[in-house]
Every structure is written in C-alpha cells, then in structure tokens.
C-alpha positions as MATLAB code, in Angstrom:
seq = 'MSIRQNHRTAPAAASLTAVLAVLALQCATGTSAQAQAAGQPHTVTAMPAPAPVPTAAPAADGQGVQAHQVRITEGQVREAGRGSSILYPSVTSCLTVTVRLRGGGLVGAHASLFQVPGEYRSDRILAALRKQVGDRGVSAVEVRGAVGAWDPGYLVKAIESYGPNEEVPYPVEPDPDGIARTVAHGLGQPREKVTVEDVPDGDITVR';
ca = [
       0.000    0.000    0.000;
       1.315    3.482   -0.934;
       1.467    6.437    1.461;
      -1.253    8.152   -0.426;
      -3.551    5.137   -0.243;
      -2.910    4.973    3.484;
      -3.942    8.624    3.897;
      -7.144    7.988    2.020;
      -8.119    4.970    4.119;
      -7.259    6.523    7.504;
     -10.478    8.660    7.722;
     -12.530    5.627    6.801;
     -10.947    3.586    9.577;
     -11.535    6.375   12.063;
     -15.159    6.610   11.016;
     -15.606    2.869   11.423;
     -14.160    3.039   14.932;
     -16.553    5.837   15.858;
     -19.531    3.900   14.486;
     -18.613    0.825   16.481;
     -18.313    2.925   19.654;
     -21.784    4.432   19.099;
     -23.273    0.987   18.462;
     -21.768   -0.328   21.641;
     -23.172    2.618   23.610;
     -26.602    2.125   22.076;
     -26.578   -1.564   22.913;
     -25.715   -0.816   26.527;
     -28.379    1.910   26.751;
     -30.950   -0.303   25.114;
     -30.237   -3.161   27.474;
     -30.572   -0.816   30.448;
     -33.817    0.647   29.118;
     -35.267   -2.809   28.421;
     -34.424   -3.940   31.917;
     -35.997   -0.847   33.465;
     -39.113   -1.233   31.339;
     -39.488   -4.787   32.519;
     -39.107   -3.637   36.128;
     -35.874   -5.527   36.580;
     -32.649   -4.032   37.911;
     -29.903   -3.770   35.379;
     -26.695   -5.557   36.306;
     -23.402   -5.730   34.522;
     -21.619   -9.039   34.720;
     -17.892   -8.669   35.201;
     -15.504  -10.954   33.394;
     -14.256  -13.710   35.707;
     -10.738  -13.270   37.018;
      -8.193  -15.709   35.598;
      -7.655  -18.777   37.737;
      -4.396  -18.709   39.724;
      -1.612  -20.874   38.355;
      -0.945  -23.709   40.800;
       2.568  -23.882   42.201;
       4.314  -26.989   43.414;
       4.322  -27.378   47.189;
       7.719  -27.967   48.849;
       8.540  -31.526   49.734;
       7.704  -32.281   53.347;
       7.877  -35.171   55.730;
       4.820  -36.771   57.329;
       4.563  -33.999   59.916;
       4.652  -31.118   57.445;
       8.327  -30.225   57.900;
       9.900  -28.952   54.686;
      12.661  -31.268   53.499;
      15.993  -30.168   52.004;
      19.218  -31.794   50.945;
      22.323  -30.436   52.661;
      25.585  -30.702   50.751;
      28.733  -31.322   52.820;
      32.071  -31.161   51.029;
      35.541  -32.136   52.295;
      36.503  -30.699   55.652;
      33.007  -29.386   56.432;
      30.557  -30.001   59.274;
      26.900  -29.177   58.651;
      23.432  -30.072   59.883;
      20.265  -31.250   58.139;
      16.907  -30.731   59.821;
      14.309  -33.386   60.492;
      13.061  -34.942   57.266;
      16.051  -33.668   55.264;
      19.011  -35.559   53.827;
      22.765  -35.095   53.488;
      24.772  -35.354   50.280;
      28.497  -36.056   50.554;
      29.829  -35.496   47.001;
      32.786  -37.287   45.418;
      33.813  -39.504   48.321;
      36.996  -41.223   47.137;
      39.681  -41.212   49.848;
      37.457  -39.600   52.487;
      35.391  -40.711   55.450;
      31.930  -39.396   56.221;
      30.597  -39.361   59.768;
      26.846  -38.898   60.187;
      25.252  -38.445   63.608;
      21.564  -39.308   63.840;
      19.804  -37.210   66.468;
      17.078  -38.741   68.612;
      14.749  -35.835   67.984;
      15.210  -36.164   64.229;
      17.763  -34.564   61.993;
      21.322  -35.322   60.975;
      24.706  -33.766   61.705;
      27.457  -34.725   59.306;
      31.196  -34.367   58.814;
      33.219  -34.999   55.656;
      36.717  -35.948   56.789;
      39.512  -35.545   54.249;
      42.916  -37.234   54.321;
      44.545  -33.915   53.472;
      43.239  -30.563   54.631;
      41.211  -28.478   52.222;
      42.201  -24.802   52.621;
      39.817  -23.023   54.953;
      38.156  -26.244   56.157;
      38.673  -28.616   59.085;
      41.722  -30.848   59.200;
      41.158  -34.555   59.854;
      42.289  -34.276   63.485;
      39.922  -31.338   64.155;
      36.770  -32.530   62.488;
      35.463  -34.827   65.238;
      35.728  -32.026   67.799;
      33.816  -29.718   65.448;
      31.170  -32.390   64.899;
      30.809  -32.982   68.639;
      30.392  -29.256   69.228;
      27.687  -29.062   66.558;
      25.766  -31.949   68.128;
      26.014  -30.381   71.567;
      24.044  -32.013   74.354;
      21.348  -33.418   72.081;
      20.610  -37.134   72.255;
      22.268  -39.371   69.669;
      20.618  -42.517   68.345;
      23.398  -43.691   66.000;
      26.669  -42.710   64.332;
      27.361  -43.923   60.796;
      30.843  -43.871   59.291;
      30.979  -44.447   55.522;
      33.686  -44.043   52.913;
      37.182  -45.247   52.047;
      37.755  -47.235   55.219;
      40.841  -48.991   53.829;
      42.632  -45.682   53.209;
      42.371  -44.531   56.819;
      44.509  -45.279   59.788;
      42.373  -44.500   62.869;
      45.173  -42.225   64.052;
      44.491  -39.766   61.206;
      41.441  -38.637   63.180;
      43.700  -37.857   66.132;
      46.815  -36.570   64.370;
      46.442  -35.358   60.779;
      48.984  -36.342   58.125;
      50.026  -32.684   57.867;
      50.943  -32.691   61.568;
      53.856  -35.085   61.149;
      57.310  -33.575   60.996;
      59.988  -34.450   58.433;
      61.625  -36.925   60.807;
      58.365  -38.590   61.880;
      56.958  -41.673   60.233;
      53.371  -41.331   59.082;
      51.388  -44.509   59.842;
      50.100  -46.244   56.769;
      47.134  -48.649   56.884;
      48.118  -52.086   55.617;
      44.555  -53.368   55.907;
      41.131  -51.902   56.756;
      40.577  -51.296   60.452;
      36.846  -50.593   60.837;
      36.843  -51.415   64.544;
      39.744  -49.052   65.221;
      37.986  -46.291   63.299;
      34.749  -46.947   65.185;
      36.488  -46.743   68.560;
      38.293  -43.527   67.590;
      35.070  -41.910   66.338;
      33.160  -42.992   69.438;
      35.821  -41.529   71.700;
      36.037  -38.283   69.720;
      32.273  -37.800   69.883;
      31.868  -38.982   73.473;
      29.496  -41.765   72.414;
      29.380  -45.484   73.273;
      31.225  -47.746   70.842;
      28.063  -49.755   70.134;
      26.373  -46.733   68.566;
      29.009  -46.472   65.834;
      28.878  -48.485   62.616;
      31.575  -48.402   59.923;
      31.091  -49.334   56.265;
      33.473  -49.249   53.323;
      31.628  -48.020   50.214;
      32.621  -47.577   46.554;
      33.867  -44.232   45.270;
      31.186  -41.672   44.483;
      28.495  -39.601   46.082;
      27.007  -40.714   49.406;
      23.462  -39.726   50.330;
      22.199  -40.212   53.862;
      18.487  -39.883   54.639;
];
C-alpha cells in the first residue's frame, strides 16, 4: 500500500471506529432501558478473574516439615533438619561421619585425608562435629567411605601434623573397629552406637 492510499483509508478507519463505539453505547443503553421497562434491575456481569496458576508445594515429611538436601564437602561439618538428607559429594579417599539425632535430623562431617584450605583438618573434624551436636541425644553414628585408606590415628593426628623426621602410619589393611572406637571416643558416644562401612567411590546420600 502506498502512502497516499494509506492517507485515504485513515479517515474511513476512524469513522468505522466511531460507528462501532456508538453501536456499543446504544446496545448498553438499550439493554438498560429494556431492563428498566421490565421492572428488573440492570446488572453488569464482570468478566471472571483468571484462575491462579498452581505452584508446586515444597517436599515435606509426614509432619509437614519442609525437606531439604544439605551438601557437605571435604573438611566441612553441617546439619540437616528433620526430614532432610545429606549429600556427601565425590567420596573417594574420604570418610563421612553422620550423627543421627534422637529428635530427628542429621549432623554430618566430611573428613579428608589432606586438609582443604579453609576447612577442618582430619584431626579437628570430630571435635567440630561434637560441638555441633552439643548435648542433644544421639541414636546412631554412621561412618561411611574409604575405610581402607584410613589409619584410625588420622582422626587424632592429621597427616600434615607429622614432621619431616616422623613416620606417618600407613594402613596395611582396613581397620573398621579401630575407626569406630576412635570416632566414638572423639564424639563422646558409646562404641556400640558407631557403625563403619566401606563403600565404593562416588556420592554418598544419607536420609
């Protein structure tokens, strides 16, 4: 369409818009007059509001507590509330220590053979875990990870703590009982509450 043609059709379009507006007004007036003549009140029906879009509710346990997954990387100590789980990522040469609280909830530690900068060293992590648990009741302690790579003494004296003239102990075979006794002592818990399991490399999820 040329510019000139557009100029010619613009008044026609404007006129059509005006006619439609007058027709709409007449229809509304006529409807009101018909209703009044019939002795009926005139009402205008509003358009219904759009229905709200449903949103997914957060996952919750049986008592309505919102559940989350807490990620604990090497050298960290963190807590997961009741109904939540813990993810220990990339457990290869590490040990994970999970404390199950009697009131529900988990407190976990991801112990690393060598210290991650800014995180707990292997001989400090049990003390940090015990402090996080506090005086709350403990139902069980679960140790999972590379059991065969750990001498129980690493949880008491980290590899980095040995001097150049000191011999670092090296585990010649898995010692799950020694690890269990060391963890129990470090957490101030009875030995029978602690279980130790060697698991394949990878992520560990505790629920």
